[in-house]
C-alpha positions in Angstrom: 0.0 0.0 0.0 1.4 3.4 -1.0 1.6 6.4 1.2 -1.3 8.1 -0.6 -3.5 5.0 -0.1 -2.6 4.7 3.6 -3.4 8.4 4.0 -6.9 8.0 2.5 -7.7 5.2 5.1 -6.4 7.3 8.0 -9.1 9.2 9.9 -8.0 12.6 11.2 -8.3 13.0 14.9 -11.3 15.1 16.1 -9.2 16.5 18.9 -5.9 18.0 17.8 -2.8 16.8 19.7 -4.6 13.7 21.1 -1.3 11.8 21.6 0.4 14.5 23.5 -2.6 15.4 25.7 -3.3 11.7 26.4 0.3 11.0 27.3 0.4 14.0 29.6 -2.9 13.0 31.3 -1.7 9.4 31.8 1.6 10.6 33.2 0.0 13.0 35.6 -2.5 10.3 36.7 0.3 7.8 37.2 2.4 10.2 39.3 -0.5 11.4 41.5 -2.7 8.3 41.8 -1.5 5.1 40.3 2.1 5.0 41.5 1.3 5.8 45.2 -1.5 3.2 45.1 0.9 0.7 43.5 3.5 1.4 46.2 0.9 0.7 48.9 0.0 -2.6 47.3 3.6 -3.6 46.9 4.3 -2.7 50.5 1.3 -4.7 51.7 2.3 -7.8 49.6 5.8 -7.7 51.1 4.2 -8.5 54.5 3.2 -11.9 53.4 -0.4 -13.2 53.2 -0.4 -14.7 56.7 0.9 -11.6 58.4 -1.2 -9.3 56.2 -4.5 -11.0 57.1 -3.4 -11.3 60.8 -3.0 -7.5 60.9 -6.0 -6.8 58.8 -8.4 -9.1 60.8 -7.3 -7.6 64.1 -10.5 -6.9 66.1 -9.7 -3.2 66.5 -9.0 -2.9 62.8 -12.3 -4.5 61.9 -14.2 -2.3 64.4 -12.6 0.9 62.9 -13.4 -0.2 59.4 -17.0 -1.0 60.4 -17.4 2.5 62.0 -15.9 4.3 59.0 -17.9 2.5 56.3 -21.2 2.4 58.2 -21.2 6.0 59.1 -20.1 7.1 55.6 -22.9 5.0 54.1 -25.5 6.4 56.4 -24.3 10.0 55.8 -24.3 9.4 52.0 -27.9 8.1 52.1 -29.1 11.1 54.1 -27.3 13.5 51.8 -28.8 11.8 48.8 -32.3 12.6 50.1 -31.9 16.0 51.5 -29.4 17.0 48.8 -32.0 16.3 46.2 -34.6 18.3 48.1 -32.2 21.2 48.5 -31.3 21.2 44.8 -35.0 21.0 43.9 -35.7 24.1 46.0 -32.8 26.1 44.6 -33.7 25.3 41.0 -37.5 25.4 41.0 -38.4 28.2 43.5 -37.6 31.9 43.9 -37.3 33.3 47.4 -35.4 36.0 49.3 -31.9 34.9 50.3 -31.7 32.2 47.5 -28.3 33.3 46.3 -26.9 33.4 49.9 -28.1 29.8 50.6 -26.7 28.7 47.2 -23.3 30.1 48.0 -23.3 28.7 51.6 -23.6 25.2 50.1 -20.0 25.4 49.0 -18.7 26.3 52.4 -17.6 22.7 53.3 -15.4 22.8 50.2 -13.5 25.9 51.3 -13.7 25.5 55.1 -10.8 23.5 56.7 -12.2 20.2 57.9 -10.7 20.7 61.4 -12.6 24.0 61.7 -15.8 22.1 60.8 -15.1 19.4 63.4 -14.5 22.0 66.1 -17.7 23.9 65.2 -19.8 20.7 65.3 -18.3 19.8 68.7 -19.1 23.3 70.0 -22.7 22.7 69.0 -23.3 19.1 69.9 -21.1 18.5 73.0 -23.1 17.5 76.1 -22.6 21.0 77.6 -23.0 22.9 74.3 -26.0 24.7 72.8 -27.7 21.9 71.0 -26.1 19.1 73.0 -27.2 20.6 76.3 -30.9 20.6 75.1 -30.6 16.9 74.2 -28.8 15.8 77.3 -31.9 15.7 79.6 -33.4 13.2 77.2 -30.2 11.0 77.3 -29.5 11.8 73.6 -25.8 12.1 72.8 -24.4 13.2 69.5 -20.9 14.3 70.1 -18.3 11.7 70.9 -20.5 8.9 69.5 -20.9 7.4 66.0 -23.9 9.8 65.6 -21.4 12.7 65.8 -19.4 11.1 63.0 -22.5 10.9 60.9 -23.2 14.6 61.5 -19.7 15.5 60.4 -19.9 13.4 57.3 -23.3 14.9 56.4 -21.8 18.3 56.7 -18.9 17.7 54.4 -20.7 15.5 51.9 -23.9 17.5 51.2 -22.3 19.8 48.5 -21.4 16.8 46.4 -25.0 15.7 46.0 -26.4 19.2 45.6 -23.8 20.3 43.0 -24.2 17.0 41.1 -28.0 17.1 40.9 -28.5 20.8 40.5 -27.3 21.2 36.9 -29.3 18.2 35.8 -32.4 19.7 37.3 -31.7 23.0 35.6 -31.4 21.4 32.2 -34.4 19.2 32.7 -37.1 19.6 30.0 -40.2 21.1 31.6 -42.3 20.0 28.6 -42.2 16.4 29.8 -43.8 17.5 33.1 -46.4 19.6 31.2 -47.2 16.7 28.9 -47.6 14.3 31.9 -50.0 16.9 33.5 -52.1 17.1 30.3 -52.4 13.4 30.3 -53.9 13.4 33.7 -50.9 12.6 35.9 -50.9 14.1 39.4 -47.9 16.0 40.6 -46.6 13.2 42.7 -46.9 10.8 39.8 -45.1 13.2 37.6 -42.2 13.5 40.0 -41.9 9.7 40.6 -42.3 8.6 37.0 -41.0 11.4 34.9 -38.6 13.6 36.9 -37.0 11.2 39.3 -35.9 8.6 36.7 -33.9 11.3 34.9 -32.2 12.3 38.1 -31.2 8.7 39.2 -27.7 8.8 37.5 -26.9 12.2 39.0 -28.1 11.1 42.4 -26.0 8.0 42.3 -23.0 10.1 41.2 -23.5 12.4 44.2 -24.0 9.5 46.5 -20.7 7.9 45.3 -18.8 11.1 45.8 -20.2 11.7 49.2 -19.5 8.1 50.2 -15.9 8.3 49.0 -15.3 11.5 50.8 -16.9 10.2 54.0 -14.8 7.0 54.0 -11.5 8.9 53.9 -12.5 11.9 56.0 -10.3 12.6 59.0 -10.1 16.3 60.1 -13.8 17.0 60.7 -14.3 13.6 62.5 -11.6 13.4 65.1 -12.8 16.3 67.0 -16.4 15.1 67.4 -16.0 11.3 67.3 -14.4 10.9 70.7 -12.0 8.3 69.2 -13.0 5.5 71.5 -11.6 2.1 70.3 -14.3 -0.3 69.2 -17.0 2.5 69.5 -16.1 5.7 67.6 -12.6 5.2 66.2 -12.4 5.5 62.5 -10.0 3.7 60.2 -8.0 6.8 59.0 -7.3 7.7 62.7 -6.2 4.1 63.4 -3.7 4.4 60.5 -2.3 7.5 62.1 -2.1 5.8 65.4 -0.2 2.8 63.9 2.2 5.2 62.2 2.9 7.0 65.5 3.6 3.6 67.0 6.1 3.0 64.2 3.9 -0.1 63.3 4.2 0.5 59.6 3.0 -3.0 58.7 -0.3 -2.6 60.6 -0.8 0.9 59.0 -0.2 -0.5 55.6 -2.6 -3.4 56.1 -5.4 -1.1 57.3 -4.8 1.2 54.3 -4.7 -1.6 51.8 -7.9 -3.2 53.2 -9.6 0.2 53.0 -8.4 0.5 49.4 -9.8 -2.9 48.4 -13.2 -2.3 50.1 -13.6 1.2 48.8 -12.7 0.1 45.2 -15.2 -2.7 45.4 -18.0 -0.4 46.7 -17.3 2.3 44.1 -17.1 -0.2 41.3 -20.5 -1.6 42.3 -22.0 1.9 42.4 -20.5 2.7 39.0 -22.0 -0.5 37.5 -25.4 0.4 39.0 -25.1 3.9 37.7 -24.3 2.6 34.2 -27.3 0.3 34.2 -29.6 3.0 35.5 -28.4 5.3 32.7 -29.2 2.7 30.1 -32.6 1.8 31.6 -33.9 5.2 32.4 -32.3 6.7 29.3 -34.3 4.3 27.1 -37.4 4.9 29.2 -37.2 8.7 28.7 
């Protein structure tokens, strides 16, 4: 085949400089994400399987992992519901102070997590403003797993709101009007017309809030109480093991968190892909 013939069969790239940009992106991703994760995996495999599982299945390690993943899951579920409601209010209604509330949603992004933890402790401690009101009813939030959930809700809410909000803004209102003309009630329109189109965005926000909650440290340590087997999170246990110079145990906990987090996020992404196919065809 001549050069002219080969040129006729070659399709020009839609994006100019694809090779250079793809190589830069892959290099940047490798340096920032892939190589550190690979180093963690190599360090954990050097422990040997027997030692690794002995450290990973330590009762304190399992208790910390249970606290981290359970509280992150609860907070992500709560944020999925109330984040959807908040995004709906901001998109569909006009009211005084709307821009102020809209800008305040991004505060957890800019606010240092330690400051958030101190602020929540100031509010929900047993002798604080809100905690003092709940103390006579034997309701404790600070220094319990409930306090961890509160902190994770605070830092995870913007992920859901900012993911759902643009989808709601671009939603075709004609579909709702068509459903209303066909006799559908408002609740039926929301459940059968609006909500199916929002499911992929809700799942994306849920996955982001869950991932942030699993690895959160700064806002949790001040309100959790850090009691082993009760309110001790896995990131804090990693720091404790490092301070004890027990690098093997720290590596085992980190590797176990990596495996569980990857499996959970992979499952969520698969569900999200299936929901896009299903609801996309339905709409």
